[in-house]
C-alpha positions in Angstrom: 65.0 107.9 82.3 68.0 107.7 84.7 67.5 107.4 88.4 68.2 111.1 89.5 66.0 112.5 86.8 63.2 110.0 87.6 63.2 110.9 91.3 63.1 114.6 90.6 60.2 114.1 88.1 58.2 111.9 90.5 58.7 114.2 93.5 57.4 117.1 91.4 54.4 115.3 90.0 53.3 112.7 92.6 52.5 114.4 95.9 52.3 111.1 97.8 55.9 110.2 96.7 57.1 113.7 97.7 55.5 113.2 101.1 57.2 109.7 101.4 60.6 111.4 100.7 59.9 114.0 103.3 58.9 111.4 105.9 62.3 109.7 105.4 64.2 113.0 105.8 65.3 113.1 102.2 65.1 115.6 99.3 64.8 114.5 95.7 67.9 116.2 94.7 69.9 114.0 97.2 69.1 110.8 95.3 71.4 110.2 92.4 72.5 106.6 92.9 71.0 103.3 94.1 73.1 103.8 97.2 71.4 107.0 97.9 68.0 105.4 97.2 68.6 102.8 99.8 68.1 105.5 102.5 64.4 105.3 101.5 62.5 102.6 103.6 60.9 99.9 101.6 57.1 100.3 100.9 55.3 96.9 101.1 52.1 95.8 99.5 50.1 96.1 102.7 51.3 99.7 103.2 50.3 100.6 99.6 46.8 99.3 100.4 46.5 101.5 103.5 48.0 104.5 101.7 45.6 104.2 98.8 42.6 103.8 101.1 43.7 107.0 102.9 44.3 109.0 99.7 42.2 107.2 96.9 42.6 106.1 94.3 46.4 105.8 94.0 47.8 107.2 97.3 49.2 110.3 95.6 51.7 108.2 93.6 50.2 108.8 90.2 52.4 111.3 88.3 50.0 112.1 85.5 46.3 113.1 85.2 43.8 110.6 86.0 42.1 111.3 82.7 45.2 110.2 80.8 44.9 106.6 82.0 43.7 103.9 79.5 42.6 101.4 82.2 42.3 101.1 86.0 42.5 97.7 87.6 41.8 96.4 91.0 44.0 93.7 92.5 43.4 91.8 95.8 44.2 93.9 98.8 42.4 95.8 97.3 45.1 97.8 95.3 44.2 100.0 92.4 46.7 99.7 89.5 46.8 102.4 86.7 47.6 101.7 83.1 48.9 104.9 81.4 48.8 105.5 77.6 52.0 103.6 76.6 52.2 100.7 74.3 53.1 97.5 76.1 53.1 99.5 79.4 53.5 96.3 81.5 56.6 95.3 79.4 55.9 91.7 78.7 56.8 91.7 75.0 60.5 90.9 75.6 59.7 88.0 77.8 57.2 86.6 75.3 59.7 87.2 72.4 62.3 85.2 74.5 59.8 82.3 74.5 59.4 82.4 70.8 56.2 84.4 70.4 55.9 86.5 67.2 53.9 87.5 64.1 51.4 84.9 63.0 51.0 83.2 66.3 47.4 82.6 67.5 47.5 82.8 71.3 44.9 81.8 73.9 45.2 84.2 76.8 43.8 82.5 79.9 44.8 85.1 82.4 41.9 86.9 84.1 40.2 89.9 82.3 37.9 90.8 85.3 39.2 93.8 87.3 42.7 92.3 87.6 45.4 93.5 85.1 46.9 90.1 84.0 44.7 89.5 81.0 45.3 93.0 79.6 49.0 92.9 80.5 49.7 89.9 78.3 47.3 91.0 75.6 49.3 94.2 75.2 52.6 92.3 75.1 51.2 89.8 72.5 49.9 92.7 70.3 53.3 94.3 70.4 54.8 91.2 68.9 52.2 91.0 66.1 50.3 88.0 67.7 46.6 87.3 67.3 44.9 87.0 70.8 42.0 84.9 71.8 40.8 86.5 75.1 39.9 83.3 77.0 40.2 84.1 80.6 39.5 81.3 83.1 36.5 79.0 82.7 34.4 77.3 80.0 37.0 74.7 79.5 35.1 72.7 76.9 34.5 75.8 74.8 38.1 76.7 75.0 39.2 73.2 74.3 37.2 73.2 71.1 38.4 76.5 69.9 42.0 75.3 70.3 41.3 72.9 67.4 39.0 75.1 65.5 41.4 78.1 65.4 44.5 76.1 65.3 45.8 77.9 68.3 49.6 77.4 68.7 50.3 79.6 71.7 49.1 79.9 75.3 49.6 82.4 78.2 48.2 81.7 81.6 48.6 79.3 84.6 50.5 76.0 83.8 47.9 74.0 85.8 45.1 75.5 83.6 46.9 74.5 80.3 47.3 71.0 81.7 43.5 70.9 82.4 42.7 72.3 78.9 44.8 69.7 77.2 43.3 66.9 79.3 39.8 68.3 78.4 40.6 68.5 74.6 42.0 64.9 74.7 38.9 63.7 76.4 36.8 65.2 73.7 38.8 63.4 71.0 40.6 66.6 69.9 44.2 67.1 69.3 45.4 70.6 70.5 48.4 72.0 68.7 49.9 74.4 71.3 53.6 74.6 70.7 54.6 77.4 72.9 53.4 78.6 76.3 54.4 81.3 78.8 53.4 81.1 82.4 53.5 83.3 85.5 51.6 83.7 88.8 52.1 80.0 89.7 55.2 77.8 89.9 56.1 75.5 87.0 57.5 72.4 88.7 59.9 70.2 86.6 57.3 67.4 86.6 54.6 69.6 85.0 57.0 71.1 82.5 58.0 67.5 81.5 54.2 66.6 81.2 53.6 69.5 78.9 56.6 68.7 76.7 55.2 65.1 76.4 51.9 66.6 75.2 53.3 68.6 72.4 54.2 71.9 74.1 57.7 72.4 72.7 58.5 75.6 74.5 57.2 76.0 78.2 58.7 79.0 79.8 57.9 80.9 83.0 58.3 84.4 84.2 57.9 86.5 87.3 55.9 89.7 87.8 53.3 91.4 89.9 50.0 93.2 89.3 51.6 96.5 90.3 54.9 96.2 88.4 54.3 94.0 85.4 57.3 92.1 84.0 60.1 91.6 86.5 61.8 88.5 85.0 61.7 85.8 82.5 63.3 82.6 81.4 65.4 82.2 78.3 66.2 78.9 76.5 68.6 77.9 79.3 65.7 77.8 81.8 68.1 78.8 84.6 66.6 81.8 86.4 64.6 84.8 85.3 66.3 87.6 83.4 65.6 91.0 85.0 64.4 93.5 82.3 66.4 96.6 81.6 63.7 99.0 82.5 63.6 98.1 86.2 66.0 98.2 89.2 65.7 95.1 91.3 67.4 94.6 94.6 67.3 91.6 96.9 66.9 93.1 100.4 67.1 92.0 104.0 63.5 91.6 105.1 64.2 93.5 108.4 66.6 96.3 107.4 65.4 96.7 103.8 69.1 97.0 102.8 70.6 95.1 99.7 72.1 91.7 100.2 75.1 90.2 98.4 74.5 88.1 95.2 73.3 84.6 96.0 71.6 85.4 99.3 67.9 85.1 99.7 65.9 88.1 100.5 62.9 90.2 99.5 62.4 91.3 95.9 62.4 95.2 96.0 61.5 97.0 92.8 62.0 100.5 91.5 60.3 101.1 88.2 61.7 103.3 85.5 58.2 104.7 85.2 57.5 108.4 84.9 53.7 107.8 85.3 53.6 106.0 88.6 55.9 106.3 91.6 56.6 102.7 92.5 60.0 103.2 94.1 61.6 100.8 96.6 58.4 98.7 96.4 58.6 95.4 98.4 56.8 92.6 96.4 56.8 90.3 99.5 58.4 87.5 97.4 61.7 86.0 98.3 64.4 85.2 95.7 68.2 85.5 95.2 70.1 87.4 92.4 72.7 85.9 90.1 74.8 88.7 88.4 76.8 86.3 86.2 76.2 86.3 82.4 73.9 83.5 81.2 74.9 80.9 78.7 72.3 82.3 76.3 74.4 85.5 75.9 72.3 87.8 77.9 74.2 89.8 80.5 71.3 90.9 82.7 71.2 89.6 86.3 68.8 86.7 87.0 66.4 86.1 89.7 66.9 82.5 90.8 63.5 81.2 91.3 60.8 81.8 94.0 61.8 81.0 97.6 58.5 81.8 99.4 57.0 85.0 100.8 57.7 87.6 103.5 54.2 88.2 104.7 51.2 86.0 105.4 49.4 86.3 102.0 49.3 83.2 99.9 49.0 82.8 96.1 46.3 80.3 95.0 45.6 79.7 91.3 47.6 82.9 90.5 45.6 85.1 92.9 46.6 86.3 96.4 44.5 85.3 99.4 45.2 87.8 102.2 44.6 86.8 105.9 42.9 90.2 106.5 40.7 89.7 103.5 39.7 86.2 104.7 39.1 87.4 108.3 36.8 90.2 107.1 34.8 87.8 105.0 34.4 85.3 107.9 33.3 88.3 110.1 30.1 88.6 108.0 28.7 85.4 109.5 27.6 85.5 113.2 27.2 81.7 113.0 30.9 81.1 112.4 33.2 80.9 115.5 36.4 80.6 113.5 37.7 79.4 110.2 40.7 78.3 108.2 41.6 78.2 104.5 43.3 74.9 103.7 45.2 74.9 100.4 46.3 71.5 98.9 47.5 70.5 95.5 46.8 67.3 93.5 47.8 66.5 89.9 49.2 70.1 89.5 45.9 71.7 90.5 45.2 73.9 93.6 42.3 73.1 95.9 40.9 75.5 98.4 38.8 74.3 101.3 37.2 76.7 103.9 37.2 74.8 107.2 34.6 76.3 109.5 33.7 75.8 113.2 30.1 77.0 113.9 29.0 78.8 117.1 25.7 77.1 116.9 24.0 74.6 114.6 22.3 76.0 111.5 19.0 74.8 110.1 20.3 73.5 106.8 24.1 73.0 106.8 24.2 72.2 103.0 22.3 75.4 102.2 24.5 77.4 104.5 27.7 75.9 102.9 26.4 76.7 99.4 25.7 80.4 100.5 29.2 80.8 101.9 30.8 79.3 98.8 28.7 81.6 96.5 29.6 84.7 98.6 33.3 83.7 98.7 33.3 83.7 94.9 32.0 87.2 94.9 34.1 88.6 97.8 37.3 86.6 97.7 37.3 85.7 93.9 37.9 82.1 94.7 35.9 79.0 94.1 36.2 76.7 97.2 34.6 73.9 99.1 33.2 74.4 102.5 33.8 71.8 105.3 32.3 72.1 108.9 34.7 70.8 111.5 34.7 70.3 115.3 36.6 72.3 117.9 39.3 69.7 118.3 39.9 69.8 114.5 40.2 73.7 114.5 41.7 74.8 117.8 42.1 78.5 118.6 45.8 78.4 117.8 45.2 77.2 114.2 46.5 79.5 111.5 44.0 81.4 109.4 45.6 80.0 106.2 47.2 76.6 106.0 49.2 75.8 102.9 50.0 72.0 102.4 51.2 72.2 98.9 54.4 70.8 97.5 56.1 71.8 94.2 57.9 68.7 92.9 
């Protein structure tokens, strides 16, 4: 669907999008090119959260009947993500095909299947290519390590750090995993980790870029030099203040418009920073490439493939009258993320160990993160300390 046709369709079927156009002083018929579209302000993730909360469940951006949806997911924020009845709706099959996945592959899918869309996203893409999928999710590492050998699994999708942990677990059990190809997203793949995986038999280790709202937004080819932008999205790199497109090579926010007649994600700011390279790749593909991840616009931080939002953390800490203030400390060791919740108490508690265990248990439920709890003094956590402190490096 071309841009002018798409905008007319969405304005007619998604009342929230029609209102967004009206607020910008635009009519759908005026938007025929990307230059025209740039008159529409960027809508960022936090705004989408607020719009959905005011007009549940999808903020008026759904352009089909709710009864037509196959699945509804909830991403951190919270944001509700619809999955309409379309094969490989999230469009990961081309990315997986570029990494060598195809008929006959047995693939362990270690993306999450609980509420968030990643597990189903990649399952659909793998099905479209004729792969057999083992829905592993995250956890039960020993069980997963054993099934790698029992089922002769040769493919993997998930976080790169989790694959490293699985291979180490299998080797500790005296097993020899035979994973030859892997595709990663939601977490950086540093050169040192890619090299480690190659040394442990993973012949193809590719990464891609996407979001829970948008699905596939870019993927590596054999050149491993940037992420090829799929043909079914319009991606712009925009100035974080003006929302206007930047020249090729300059770093700005990734702003997405999906060619999607079901859901009006138009000029959607992902919050991620990158640069665009329009030159043809040595692989022969002519699509522009996103040149890696250069950080984020907002305050949310991705840990183990999931976003941790400051507002989400602040709301959680507010449940405990015993807590004066807190900080989430994120560190990384041996290609694994560690999350520590540092807490300053207003007053002593009867049993600190029990209180720490209670907070950790509730954090797993409310924040979806496993973490350690550390009680600190006022001089270790002054009032000016940031709510989230990220000390990771990505060598």
